[in-house]
N, C-alpha and C positions, 0 to 999 in steps of 0.2 A: 289684481287689486281687489280688496274686499268690497263687496257690494254695500251700498248705503240705501236706506229707505226712510221715507218721511212718514210721520204718524200725526194724526190729528190730536191737537192739544185738548185734553179733557179738563174738567173743573178741578180746582186745587183740592188736594187730599188733606183732610183734617184728622189728626190722630187724637184719640182720647188720652187722658192722663194714664190710664191703665196700659194702653197700647204702647205709649212712650216708655213706660217703665220696663215693659217686656223687651222692647228694642234695645234699651240701654243695657239690660241684663245680658242679652244675647251678644251684644258688642263686647262687653266685658269678658264673656266666656271665650270669645274668639281671640281676644288679646292674650288671655291666660294660656290658651292652647299654643299660640305662636311663641310665647315666651318659653313654654316648656320645650317646644321643638328646638328653639335656639339653644336652650340650656343643654340639650342632649347632642349638640352638633359633634362633639368630640367622641361620641360613642361611649358615654358613661354608663353607669349601672342602671339608670332608670330610662324608661321609654323603649319603644321598639327600635332595634338596630336597622337602619335603612341601607341597603346595598343595591347599587344600580350600575348599568353600563353594558359592557360587551355581551352579546348573545353567545359568544364562544365560551366565555368563562362561566356564564350563568348556570349551566347544568351542574357543575361542580359546587358552586355556591349554594344552589338550591338543595342539593343533597346534604351539604354540611349544615345548612340551616335546619333541615328536618332532623338530623341527628342530634343537634344541640337543643332542640325543643324539649327533649327528655330531661335536660338539665335546667329547664325553666327559662331559657333564652327566647325572647320574642324577636324574630328576624324576618324582615320583608325583603325579597329579592325581586328586582324589576330590570327591564332591559330598554329603558327609554333613551333613544338616540345613540345606542351603541357606545363605543369607547369614548368618542368625543362628547356624547351626552353625559356620560358618567363623570368625566373630568369637569364639565361645566357645572353639573349639579353639586359636585363636591366643593368646588370653589364658591358656589352660592350658598353653601351651608344647608342644602336641602337633603343631603344624605351623609352617612358616616364613612362609607367605604365605596370607592369607585372600582369597577371591574374594567380592565383595559387589555386589549390584545395587541397593543402597540406600545413601544417605549414612549415615555413622556418627551415631547419635543420642546425645543427652545421657544417655539411659538406659543405653546401651551403656558409655559412659565411667564412669558411676556404678557400674555392676555390676562393672567391672574396673578399679578405681582404680590398680592396680599395673602396668597395661599402657600403654606409650607408643605409642598407636595412631598410625600414620603412613599416611594415605591417599594413593594415587596414582591419579588418574583415567586410564583407558585408552581411553575412548570413551563412547558413549551408545546408548540403545536405546529402543524404544517398547513399552509394554504395550497389547495390544489386547483388546477385548471380542470374543471369537471365537465364531462360531456355525457350524453345519453348512450345507452348500450347500442342503440341503432348506429350511432356515429362511430363508436369504437369498433363494433363488429364489422363495420363497413371499411375499416382500414386505418382509422386515425387513432394511433396508440401513443405516438410521441410527437411533440411539437418543440420547435426552437423558440427562443425569445422573439426573434423577428416575426415568426408566424403568428405567435400569440398577439403581438403588437398589432399586426395587420388585421387580425380578427376583431380585436376590440376597437380599432379605428374605423371599422366598416369597409376595409379595402378588400377583404375576402368575404364573399357573400354566398358562396356555395361550397359545401364540404368536398365536392369533387375536385376543387382546385388544390386540395391538400391530399389527394389520393383516396378520399373517402367516398361515401355514397352521394348520389345526385339528390342533395337535400339542402334546402336553404338554411343558412346560418342565422340563428337568433341569439343575440348577446344579451345576457342579464348582468349588468355591472352593478357594483355596490355604490351606495350613495357616499359622497365625500364625508370624511370624518370617521368612517368605519375602519377598524384596524385591518380588516381583510383587504380593503381597497388600497390602503397605504402600502401593504406588503406587495401587492400586484404592481402598483405604480413604481415602487423602488426597483423591482425586478425588470420592468420594461423600460424605464426611463432614467434610472439612477437618480442623480440630483437635479435633473432637468424638470421643468414644469410640464406635466402631462397636457396634451391637447384637449380642447373641449370635446364633449361627446359628439359622435357623428349624427348628422340629421338624417335619420333612417327610421322607417317603420319597423325595422327588425332589430331595434335596440331599445332597452328599457332599464330604468334604474330600480333596484330593489333594496330592501332594508336588511332585516335580520337573517340569520342562517336558515331558520325553518321556512321563511318565505322564499328564500332563494332555492332551497331544495324542492319545494312544491312547484315552483315555476319551471325548474329543470324537468321534473317528472311529467309536466303537462305539455311540454313543447318538444317534439321529436328531434329537431335540429339545434337544440339549445346548447350554450356553453356559458359557464359562469365561474367566478372565483368563489371558493367555498372551503371552509375548514374540512380537511379530509375525514375527521372524526364523524362528521355529520352524514357521510355516505356509507359508513359501516353497516352492513346488513341490508343495504339497498342495492341489489344486484343490477338494477336497471340504470345505475349511474356508475361512472368510472372516472378515476383521476388519470390523466395521461402522464407519461413521463416527460420531464422538461429537460431538453438537451441530453436525453438518455438517462436521466437520474430519476428514480422513483422515490416517492415520499415515505421511505421506510424509517423505522426508529434509528437505525444505524446512520443513514444519510442525514437525518435531521440533527442527531446529536453531534455529528462530525462537522456540520455546517456545509456539507457537500450539496445537499438539496437547496436550491436557490430561493425557495419561498417558505423558510421556517421562521418562527417568531416566538418571542417570550410572552408569557401570560402573567399579568400582574394584578395585585390589589394596590390601590392608592388610598392613603389617608392624609388628612390635613394635620401635619405634625406626627410625632410618634404615636402609634395606636395605644389606646388605654381602655380600661374597663371591658365592656362586652365586645368592643371592636378588637381588642387584643385577644380575647378568648376565642373569637371566631377565627381570626387569622392564624393563631397558634394551632387551632384544630386542623385547619387545612394544611399546615406545614408538618403536622404530626404524621406518623405512619398510617393512621386510619384515614386522614385527610388526603394524603398522597395516593392512597389506594383508589380514591375517587377520580384522580387524574387518569389512572390506568383504566378504570371502568369506562370512562368516556372517550378513550382513544387518544389521550394526550401523553406526553412524556413527563415523568417525575423529575424533580431536581436531581436526584441521584443518577438517573439515566443520562442527564446532560452534564454531569460532572460538577454540579453546584453544591 
């Protein structure tokens, strides 16, 4: 609960006529700014284009925004609240484009009935069950769905129980609403409701992909769900195979790998103006090359 505090009441404040005029002018300016922001909700030709949501999609969006600055487009890319945050911000009219690493759910549509969600797939990605090199080198290179479930439920507490090193397990799970978390839950529980987090000192909730990667690197016995593209070039982390299937481009495209996912942009209605220019760029050959650059699959690679 938020803390409350009491303050001593001071004497009434009296504003001069000049001060009142300044305050009125400032209020009017704020109202004009809000009106402008609302006018630009659909991503028209004026004002900065606001893009926010999934930390998985963000690297591609940021590179596209940088490329389009040369054409005079003003684009801001943020990652507030992950996929769920992007969807909520779009529905509230705070942004023009939401980035999401999970398909739009019926619950999202029901929660925002006045929003005309328009999904545009830009590529695909794989979520890996990531362990540290110490764990992998100790013998843990493949896990079954049952083993992963027992790890994240706190029922396996030492890697030696899985044929690995004598090292305590530390689980970093994603916060609810993150696309990564939803992919993991679907793999482990299907349509069933996941259980509550275990009451354990060896379990913590994390947010974005960079935070997750940093936590993995700093904890020798750590395990976490993470986009496999975020461990490329990081040899101290490794994605285990799941039921014997590795997250390769071929297994992701064929659907054989159990934790692959589509990546989307979402708009409120058909994209127009600068929003359309931005999305069209990401769908173009130059934009799709950014998917490859960041370790994702292009639409062509997955047969879209």
